[in-house]
N, C-alpha and C positions, 0 to 999 in steps of 0.2 A: 547732484543734490545740493541744494544751497541751504544754509542756515541763516535764520534771521539775525540781523546785526542790530543790537540795541545800544551799541556804543557804551557798553558796561552798565546800562540801566535795566533794571527789571521792569516788565510791564505792570500796569495797575490791574491786578487780577480781581479786584473787588468793584471796579467801575460799573459793571452791569449786574451786580448781585442786588436783589431787592431784599431789604430787611423787613420782616413781618413782626409786629408786636403782638404777642399772644396775650390774651387776657380772658377772663371769665366771660362766657356768653351771658347775655341777660337772662335772668330767671323768668321765663315766660309763664311757668306754671307753678301753682302751689297746691299743696294737699291740706285738707283740714278733716277733722273727725266729725261725723254727723250720726245722729240716732235716726234710724229709718222708722217707718210705720210699724214695724214689729218690735220696736224697742231695742234693736240690735245696733251696735256701733259699726259704721262702715267708714272707710276713707274715700273722700271725694277729690278728684283732680279738677281744677278750675283755673282759668287765666288769672295771673297774678295782678293784672292791671285792668282797670275799667276800659282802657282803650283797645283791649283785645277781646271783643265780644263774639266774633265770628271766626270759624275755622273752616278753611278751604283745603280739601284733600283731593288731589288731582287723580287718585286711583280709587280702588275699591275700599270700602270701609267694612271691616269685619268686627262684629260685636258678639261676644260670647255672654251676652246678657240681654237686657231689654232696652230698647230706645224709648225714653219716657219724655213726654211733652208736658210742660206744666199746664194744669187745668183747673186749679183751685178758683173757687168763686171770688176769693179775696183779691185776686189780681186781674178781674175782668170788669169791664164797664159795658154799658149798652147792650145787655143781654137780651136777645129775642129768639124765638123759635124760628127754625128754618121753614119758609113757606113753600107751598107746592110749586110756585113759579120758578123758584131757584133750583129745585130738583129736577123739573121737567127738562132743564137744559142738558141734563145727562144723556138724554136720548139723542141729542145732536152730536155728541162726542164720537170720535172715530178712533177706537182702539186700533193700534198698529203693531206689527211685528218688524223688527229691524236689527241691523248690526251697527256698531260704531265704526266709523271710517279709520280710526287710529287703533282699533283692536285687531291685532294680527291673528288671534284665535277665531275671529268672526263668530263669536258666541251670539246666539239669537236672544234678543231681549223683547219685552212686551211693554207698551206704554202708549203715550200720546205724542204728537207733534206739537210743540209749544205754540208755533204760529197759528195752528188751527184751534188749539185749545183756548187761546186768549180771547177768541171771539165770544166764548161762552162764560168763561171764568177768569177775567183779566186780573182779579185780585190774587189769584193762585199762580200766576206767572211772574217769575222774577228774571232779572238780568244777572247772569253769573259773574262773579269776579274772576277775570282771567287776564293774565298779563300778555298772553300771546294773541288771543282772539277777542275782539271787542263785541259786545252785544250778543253774547251766547245766551239763549234763553233757557230757563229751567222751570220745572213745575214742582209745586209743593204737593206731593202725592198724599202725604198724611192727611191733609185737610179735605181730601176728596171723600174720606171715609164717612164723615157725618152726612154729607150729601147722599151717598149711597145708602146709608142706613135709613134716612128719611124716605128715599124713593122705594126702598123695599117695604117700609111700614105702609106707604100709600098703596103699593101694589098689593099687599096682603090685605088691607082693608077692602079694596076693590074686589079681590078674590072671595073674601068672606061675604060681601054683599051679594055677589053673583050666585054664590052657593046657597045663600038664603033665599034668593029669588027662585032658584031652581029646586029648592027644598031637598037638596042632597046632603048627605053627611059623608065622612070618610068611610063609614060602614057600608054605604051603598057601592063603594068602588072595590071592595074586597072580594 
């Protein structure tokens, strides 16, 4: 067994130690008090800077409340009713069942394939911000709802017209 001989000198034990300077993380969020539509005070969490207007969550988002999208007329321009041509495209969509490749539980999900969806509603397809994978497409599912409602209204009107032509009422089917 041999001992290292430093000729009476001690080795520099700090040569390979990195020093980190700890500081306060930037305050990305702030809260403010707001009076809701019922007149009740609530606290709202919001980005502290105008530069942080999007939030990307790489996992599931659980909300113990409601997801609310601003819909006030005061923030809208160029308002027009959805026409029948826009909603007829719904019939071309291909609802799918799938699992996500990175989900080890292989939970079944329902939705659309963005690359197919984009042919009918390109304005509802976005490119997801992702550091690992470029050009991953996503769908704004919330904005499909008004299209579905309009299509249901058109279908109901057609049903009512057909019932009128056949001179049937709900009482006739009981």
